N, C-alpha and C positions, 0 to 999 in steps of 0.2 A: 704915602704918610709917613715921615722917619716915626721910629718904636718910640714909645714913652720909656723913659728913665729906668734902668731896673728892670725894662720887659724886653727880652731876648726875640730878636726874629724871628728864632725857630716858635717857637708860642703865639708869636702874632698868626702866623701861617692859621695856625688849627684854631683861630675864632672867627665869626661873624665877620665879612670884610663890605661895608658898605661904601659904594662912592656913586655917583651924578647916575653914572650908566646903568651900573645894572649891581644887581645881589648875586654875591657868589656865599652859598652853603656848602661849608668844609666839613667831607667826610673822611674819618681816620680811621682808612684801614693797615694792615699787614705790610700793604706791599707801596704807602706812603700816603700824601695827603691827595685825596681827590675832588674835583672843584665841580659842581654842580648849579648849573643856573634853574631857576624859580620856572623859566619855559621849558627845560629839559626834567626839570620834577615834574609839572603835569603830563609832559608827553610820558611818561615811566609808566604814572600812574591812571592813565589813559590807554594802555596798553597794556597792562595785569588782566588776564583772564577773566571774567565776570563767573563768579559760582551758578547762576540760572543764567545764561550767554541765550538760550535756545527756547523760543516760546512757540507754543501749541497756538497756530491762528481758531483754531474752533471751540477752545474754553480757555484761552487765556494760561494754561500750565505751562510754567520754565520748567526746563532740564539743563545741566551744567554738561551735558556731551548730547552729540547732534546724533549718536545713533539709539540712546533713552530717548529721544523726540520723537525716532522715527517707528520703534517699538510703540510707545505712547499712540501716535495715530494709528495704529490700526485697530484701535478701540473705535475709532470715530469712520474709518473706512471697512470696517470689517476682513479685511485682508488676513488670507490662514494661510500665508505660504509654504506650511511646514505639515509632510502629510504621510502620516501610518503607510508603507508598503504592503502592513498584512490586512488593512481592514480599511484602508483610503480615506479613515477619518485625518479630518484638519487642523492648525493649531494656528496661532498666533504667534506663538513664542516657541522656539525650540526647548526650551527647560521642560513646557506640557509635553512633549511629542517624544520625550528623554523619559518623564514618568509615565504616561500614556502606554508607554511600547512593553512595558515590566508587565501590564497586564500577557501579555503574548510570552513574554520568557518566565511570566512566574518567577519573576527574582523581583526579592523585598528584601532589601538589606538596612531597615531601619528597625531594628528591635528593642522593643520594650523590656528592659532590665531586671523591672521587678516580674513578672508574668511571663517573658517569653516569647509574644507575640508581636510577627513582623509585620511590616507596610510596606506598600514601593515609594512611600512618599513621605517626606520627614515632615511634614506638617498633618498628615496624618498621624503620628508617632505622637506627635506635640499634644495634638487633641485627645489622642487613647488615654494620655498620661493624667489628665485632668479628672480621669476614674478614679484614679489610684490617691494622688493626691486633694480630691476632691472641691480643685479650684474651679468657680463660676466666676468669670470676671463681666459678665454680661449682664445688667439689670436691671429689668421692669421699672420704669421711672414713676407709672401707674398700681403696683401692687407689689413690687420689692420681690418680687419673686427672681432667681438667677439664673445663667444658663451656662454651660459647659461653652455652646458656639454661639456666635452672633449671628447666624441664619435662624438656629433655635428662638432666641428671643427677637426676631421678627417674626415667624411662628408666631409665635405667642401673642405679638402685639395685637393679632388678628382679632384676638379674644374681644380684646377692650375696645379695638373702632369696628368690631360687627362685620368688616372686609370680606366678603369670599368672592375674588374675583377668579375661581375658576368655574366652569361653567358645563353640566352635563348639553351635549348638541343633539342628544334623545329624549330628556326628559323635563330639561332646563331647571331642575335642582344645581344651586352654586355651594359650592364648599371653600373653607378657606385654605388649604392646603391643597396641593395637586396630587400626592399623595391620597389623601381621599377621594379626590374626584378619580383617580389610576385604579381605586377598590373598589369603587362604587362603576365606575365602567364596566365591571363583569358583568355584572347581575344583566346586562343586556346582552353582550356578546358571550357570555360563558367561558372567555378566554381564560387559563392559567397554565402562562407561557416558562414561569420559574416550575421547576420541578426537580427532589431532591435525588438524588444520585445513589443515594442510599436506599431506600426505602421508596419511594417513584410517587412519594406524593410531590402533587403540584400547589403552586399559589398565584393568587394573581399579581403580586406585590413581592418584589426581590426585597424589601426589608424583613415578612414575615418568614421568607425562605429563610434568610439567616438565623431569624431567633430559634425557627426548626430546627438546625443545623446543629444549635447548640444542644439535642438532644440527645443527638447520635455522639458529641465530641465529649460531653460531660463538663463544658467550659459552661464559669458561673462571674463572668467580669465583674458583675458588680455586685462589689461589698457592703456592707452594713459597717461604717466608722462605730457603729454603738456596741456591735454585741459580735462581730467578725462573719454574721449568717451570711452566703454568698447567693446572689441569681444567675437565671440565664439571662432576665428584660431586665432593663431599666426599670421600666415600669413596674415591675414587681416590688423594686428594693424602695420605689415612690410610696407604695402601699403597705410596705411591714414598716416605711419609717414613719407611718401613721401609729404606731404601736407607740413607739417611744417616747412621740412630742403627744402622746394620749388625744390627738387630733381625731373627730369624727366628721365629716364636714358632711353626711349625709345623714338628713332629716325625717321623720317621717311627721306629715303634718298633721298626720289624725291622732297621735299619741305621745308626740315628741322624745320617741327614741331615737338615737344618733346612732351612724354605724362608719366603721373605717371604709369602706367599700360600697359601691353604688348596689353590687350585685346583691349585697348582705341587704341593701333596704327593699331593693324589688322581692327577694325574697320575704322578708319580713312583712311586704303588703300583701302579700297572698293571703295573711293572718286574716286580715280586715274585707277582703273584698270574699274570701272565702274561695278564692279561684286554684285550682287542680290541674293543670294543665297535664300532667305526665299520667297515663292510665296507661295499666297493665293489661296485654292482650289476651292474657287467660281467662282473668278474674273478674277485670275489667275493676279495679280498685282502680283509685287515683288518689293522687299525691300532689304537694307542694313543688318539691322540687327532682330534679330526674337524678339525682343520687340515691335518695328513698328509694323510686322506682326501681333502679338497679340489686341495691340492698334485695328489697320485693321479690324479683324475679328467682333471684338465687331460692329462695324458696318451692320455686316452680322446677329449676333444673339440678334441682338439688347439690349444684355447686357447693361447697364449703371450703375456699381460699385461706382461710383463714385460721393457720395449724399454732398448735401449742408445743414449744420445743421442748416442754421436760415431758411432757406424756406421749404426746402425740394428734393428741385430740383434735378435731377440724371443726372450724365454726361456719355458718356463710355471713354473716356479721362481724365486726372488728370490733364491737362494744361487746357481745359476748364471749369472745377471744378473753379482753380484758377482764370481763366479769371471773371468769374460769381461772385466770391466772392466780389469785387470791386465791384459791385453795390450796397452793403450794407454797405459799407463806410460812 
């Protein structure tokens, strides 16, 4: 068709041309005009790579690459092709094997910039940093309590569900956590496989050994954000925080008195029951608390560990030293 008056032939080429035979789409590029037919456009669209082209036949999950699907399939097949030459343990992913090898080499390349503690895996450092930041991204929808790790939330949820999936095959007692079952099993076996290399004391659970080791290292990684006081164990920090929140969750059903710790309530209950389970083997005097018996025993042994730094006088009880110190004021 001839170009309309006032319109050049070049401009005409850059417009969409329609004829009875086909439609042509004109693309202007630096090298010139390119004509693409609708059929060619459809073929080009169909040959573009799909971002989720590879689909798992077991669960339907899709992946952009075939190697990603191959790694995923090991979840279903249980295949673990990467084996540690040191201990024979196998892994489904090479990255997991590389991280595991650091247990044998002692390599800890990921270091906390706040306290200097190092870790074998980056994710362990990420979890550790939440101790310093106070971040607790996983919240219980039942009670609102928050946790630093998803696994801790999962364990906590068993309190609300009453789920106790871990059963002792010896006595039938059930537990909500595997660690609790492992600890319980030592009652039947007497086994304490985790030994402190410093003092030789043994423990039934590795986590208890890890907590014990802080006695020797002096490490106190759990710090109160309110007053700055630090603790060797996380549960000690949790108990301490009740002081700032004025929280006293343990209440005496006899007199209504409340306490921050369960052990304090147990000690208090002996006032009502009259129970004195700690007896002196020398004079048979009994006490409600073990600490009171320990103090009493010093009267028989003559031990006076509390010394006045001003005059050197010694006392068997700390409170006696405290009273004495007032004489120097």
